[in-house]
C-alpha positions as CSV (number, residue, x, y, z in Angstrom):
1,M,189.0,21.3,265.5
2,N,190.0,23.7,268.5
3,T,186.5,25.5,268.2
4,G,184.9,22.0,268.3
5,L,187.1,21.1,271.6
6,L,186.3,24.3,273.4
7,H,182.4,23.9,272.6
8,L,182.6,20.5,274.0
9,H,184.6,21.6,277.2
10,N,182.2,24.3,277.6
11,L,179.1,21.9,277.0
12,L,180.7,19.4,279.8
13,R,180.5,22.1,282.5
14,W,176.9,21.9,282.5
15,V,177.1,18.1,282.8
16,I,179.5,18.6,285.6
17,L,177.3,21.2,287.3
18,I,174.3,18.8,287.1
19,T,175.7,15.8,288.1
20,L,177.5,17.6,291.0
21,L,174.2,18.9,292.2
22,L,172.4,15.8,291.7
23,S,175.2,13.8,293.7
24,I,175.1,16.6,296.7
25,Y,171.4,16.1,296.8
26,K,171.6,12.3,297.0
27,L,174.2,12.6,299.6
28,M,172.4,15.2,301.6
29,V,169.1,13.0,301.5
30,K,171.1,9.7,302.1
31,Q,170.3,8.3,298.8
32,N,172.8,6.0,297.0
33,A,174.6,8.6,294.9
34,L,177.5,6.1,293.5
35,S,176.0,6.1,289.9
36,T,175.8,9.9,289.7
37,S,179.3,10.5,291.5
38,K,180.7,8.0,288.8
39,I,179.4,10.0,285.9
40,L,180.7,13.5,287.7
41,L,184.1,11.9,287.9
42,I,184.2,10.4,284.3
43,T,182.8,13.9,283.0
44,S,185.2,15.9,285.3
45,H,188.4,14.1,284.2
46,T,187.3,14.1,280.7
47,T,186.8,17.9,280.7
48,L,190.0,18.2,282.7
49,V,192.2,16.8,279.8
50,L,190.1,18.9,277.1
51,G,191.0,21.8,279.2
52,L,194.7,20.8,279.8
53,Y,195.3,20.3,276.0
54,Q,193.6,23.8,275.6
55,Y,195.7,25.3,278.2
56,F,199.0,24.0,276.8
57,V,198.5,23.3,273.2
58,S,195.8,25.1,271.4
59,S,195.0,28.4,273.2
60,L,196.6,31.7,273.2
61,L,195.2,32.2,276.7
62,G,196.8,29.9,278.4
63,F,200.5,28.8,278.6
64,K,201.2,30.4,275.4
65,M,200.3,33.9,277.0
66,I,202.6,33.4,279.8
67,Q,205.3,32.5,277.6
68,S,204.7,35.3,275.2
69,V,204.3,38.2,277.7
70,G,205.8,36.8,281.0
71,M,204.2,35.9,284.2
72,A,204.7,39.1,285.8
73,T,202.6,41.0,283.2
74,A,200.3,38.2,283.1
75,M,199.4,38.6,286.8
76,K,199.1,42.3,286.5
77,D,196.1,42.1,284.2
78,A,192.7,40.6,285.5
79,V,191.8,38.9,282.5
80,S,195.1,37.5,281.7
81,R,195.4,36.3,285.5
82,F,192.2,34.6,285.2
83,W,193.0,32.6,282.1
84,A,196.5,32.0,283.0
85,V,196.3,30.8,286.8
86,E,192.8,31.3,288.3
87,H,190.6,29.1,286.2
88,I,193.1,26.4,285.8
89,F,194.3,26.1,289.4
90,S,190.6,26.3,290.7
91,M,189.2,23.9,288.2
92,V,192.3,21.2,288.8
93,L,191.8,21.6,292.5
94,A,187.9,21.1,292.2
95,I,188.5,17.9,290.2
96,I,191.0,16.6,292.9
97,L,188.2,17.3,295.6
98,I,185.7,15.6,293.5
99,T,188.0,12.6,293.1
100,I,188.5,12.3,296.5
101,G,184.9,12.7,297.6
102,H,184.2,9.7,295.1
103,I,186.7,7.5,296.3
104,K,185.8,8.2,300.0
105,Y,182.1,7.5,299.4
106,K,183.1,4.4,297.1
107,K,185.1,3.0,299.8
108,T,183.3,4.0,303.3
109,G,179.7,4.6,302.1
110,K,179.8,7.5,304.4
111,T,178.2,10.7,303.1
112,N,179.5,13.6,305.5
113,P,183.2,13.6,303.8
114,S,182.0,13.3,300.2
115,F,179.3,15.9,300.8
116,I,181.9,18.6,302.0
117,F,184.4,17.7,299.2
118,Y,181.5,18.1,296.7
119,I,180.3,21.4,298.1
120,V,183.8,22.8,298.1
121,A,184.2,21.7,294.6
122,L,181.1,23.1,293.6
123,L,181.9,26.7,294.9
124,L,185.4,26.5,293.4
125,I,183.9,25.7,290.2
126,L,181.1,28.5,290.3
127,S,183.8,30.7,291.0
128,A,186.3,29.7,288.2
129,I,183.5,29.5,285.5
130,P,183.9,32.3,282.6
131,W,180.2,33.3,283.0
132,P,178.7,35.6,280.3
133,F,178.4,38.3,282.7
134,R,182.2,38.5,284.0
135,A,183.5,41.3,282.1
136,G,186.4,40.6,279.9
137,I,186.6,36.7,280.3
138,G,182.7,35.7,279.9
139,R,181.9,33.0,277.4
140,P,178.1,32.3,276.3
141,W,175.8,30.0,278.1
142,F,175.9,27.7,275.4
143,P,178.7,28.3,272.9
144,G,178.2,27.1,269.4
145,V,174.5,26.5,269.9
146,G,172.6,28.9,267.9
């Protein structure tokens, strides 16, 4: 079951990236972005719930690693630090920004604040994804496929 949740979590990153880019594009050209923004919001929160479950319950790379080796040891190793702190912190912050951007757009209809929130969220997400080319932390482009 944990492998399936991990694959779903990794697959949903593509949905988030695509809808985030589409929302940014729509905001940039002043099109109605409410529907893509809503899909982005729902997908990001679903991915967050899956990620938090993995971090605290099912993965040995998250909270359990901090418990077993201690925070000081985890922070000294780049791979451990990525999984223990950087990935979860960046993603939670990005989802907070996505949520604020969606709410601002829904309430005011103004594109500039949401556009800025979405751009910053995109940069955070891109920096915290375990891309395949990142040494020690890389995950496949499409895990579980093939």
